[in-house]
N, C-alpha and C positions, 0 to 999 in steps of 0.2 A: 504494500500500500504506500501511497505517496500523496502528500499534500503540496500543492503548488500555488504560488501566487503568480498569476499570469495576466497579461492584458487581454482585452476582449478578442473574440474571434468571430468569424462570419456567422457561426450558428448561434451566437449570443445576440441579444438586443443591440441595435446599432448605437444607441445613445450614451451608454455609460462611459464616463471618462476616467473613472477610478479603476484600479485593478480589481478583478473578480477572483475570489478564491475558488479553487476547484479540487475535488478529491477524485482521483482516478486509481484504478486497481490494475495490477498486471495479470489478475485472474479474471476469467469470464464470469459474468453474473448469470446464474441459472434462473430463468423465469418460470412462473407457475406452469406454463404450457410445455416446459421441458426444453425450450430453446435456450441457447447460450447467447448472451449479448456481450460482444467484445469488439473493440474496446468501448468503454463507457466512462462517463465522468458525471459528477454531481457538483453543481455550482452551489456555493453557500456563502453566507455573510455572517460575520461575528460582530458582537458589540461588547464592550467592556474588556477586562483584562483577566486572563487565566492566572490564578495565584500559584505560588511555588508548590503548594501541596496538591494542586490540580483538583481541588475539592469544591470549586465554586461554579462549575459548569451547569448550564441549563440548556437542554435541547428543546427547541420549539418546533413542532411539526405543523404543517398546514394542510388544509383541505385541497381538493383537486384544483380549485380556481385561485389558490394563493401563490406566493412566490417567496424567495428568500429575503425580500425587503420588508421584514416585519416591523422594523423601527426606524426606517429611513425612506426617503422619497424614492419611489420607483423611477428609475432613469428613463423608462420608455413612456409611461403614462403621465408622469409628473405628479401622481397621487401620493399622498402621505402613506407611510407604512401602515399595514392593515391592523397592527396592534400597537401603534405609536402611543396610544393613550395609556397602555399598561407597561411598556418597556422603555426604559431610559433612566438617566440619572434622577434619583429621588422618587421614582415611580414604583409601583407594586413590585415589578421585577427590576430592581435597581441595578443598573449597569455600572455603578460605581462600586458595587459589592459583588455582582455576579458576572460571569462570562457567558454570554448567550450565543448559541449557534442555531441558525435557521437555514435549512437546505431547501433547494428547489427539487421537486420530484423529477424522476426520469420521465421524459415526455413533456416536461413543463416548458421547455424551449427558452428559458431565460438563462442559458449557459449550461444547463444539463443536457445530456444526450436526449435527443427528441427526433421528431419526424424530419427536420431539416438537416440532421447529422448524416454524414457519410462514413462508411467504414471501409 
């Protein structure tokens, strides 16, 4: 497994100017149908800082229509993060205390492997 900080690519939304974090694996992903998906990548965004003990991480998962921009402006739509009211400094999920990770789903098309991806 490898975590990379890379600049946008053609299969990602065209607007983001900041680097996108991506997780990719050197092993194929076995899907429920039995098909192997390879290569694949998952785009994700983090908020806050991981502590030395690595004990302050919170994984936020989204529904089918969400994306990794949970607490920041979506660079494509310009809309605020879909949970911005709950995640951020001084909020319920306080990013001055917690390290928040939110990933885009496979097929989500905002940097993760999806219909526009080629293999």
